[in-house]
C-alpha positions in Angstrom: 50.2 133.3 183.1 50.6 134.6 179.5 53.0 132.2 177.2 55.4 134.1 174.9 55.3 132.7 171.1 57.6 133.8 168.5 56.5 133.3 164.7 59.0 134.2 161.8 57.4 135.3 158.5 58.6 136.2 155.4 57.7 139.7 154.2 59.0 141.2 151.0 61.7 138.3 151.1 62.6 139.3 154.2 62.5 137.8 157.7 60.0 139.5 160.1 60.1 138.2 163.8 56.6 138.5 165.6 56.1 138.0 169.5 52.7 137.0 170.4 51.5 136.3 173.9 49.0 133.3 174.1 47.2 133.0 177.3 47.8 130.1 179.5 45.1 128.1 180.6 44.5 129.6 183.9 43.3 132.4 181.8 41.5 130.8 179.5 39.4 129.3 182.1 39.2 132.8 183.6 37.3 134.0 180.3 35.2 130.8 180.1 33.4 132.2 183.3 32.9 135.5 181.8 29.5 136.8 181.4 28.0 137.1 177.5 27.9 140.6 178.3 31.6 140.9 179.7 33.1 138.8 176.8 31.3 141.5 174.3 33.2 144.8 176.5 36.4 142.7 175.9 35.9 141.9 172.4 34.8 145.6 171.5 37.7 146.9 173.3 39.9 144.6 171.6 38.6 145.7 168.1 39.0 149.2 169.3 42.5 148.6 170.0 43.0 147.0 166.7 41.2 149.9 164.8 43.7 152.6 166.7 46.8 150.4 165.7 45.5 150.1 162.1 44.6 153.6 161.8 48.3 154.8 163.1 49.9 152.1 160.5 47.8 153.9 157.6 48.7 157.1 158.6 52.6 156.3 158.8 52.5 153.9 155.5 50.0 156.3 153.5 50.6 159.9 154.5 49.2 161.5 151.2 45.7 160.5 152.6 43.6 163.0 154.8 42.1 162.1 157.7 38.5 160.6 156.6 40.4 158.6 154.0 42.9 157.3 156.4 39.6 156.3 159.0 38.1 154.7 156.0 41.0 152.6 155.0 41.8 151.5 158.6 37.8 150.4 159.3 38.1 148.5 155.9 41.1 146.8 156.8 39.8 145.9 160.4 36.9 144.7 159.4 38.1 142.4 156.8 40.7 141.0 158.9 43.2 141.8 156.1 47.1 142.9 157.6 
């Protein structure tokens, strides 16, 4: 079961509503039972998704960057944990 969580942030003086899905306890139990290799594979997949989303955001917000510059910017943002 997934539980919706809504967060309201102030960004540049505007309210931004973020909806996040938090795993419920049965899901957490299933995650705890995963092998270390399976946990690592899941983590790698999530990081890959974060990178793809950040790259799309960099391309949209900084269209003057070439492809290599956009990839570097996205990689740096994901690695640093910055928004």
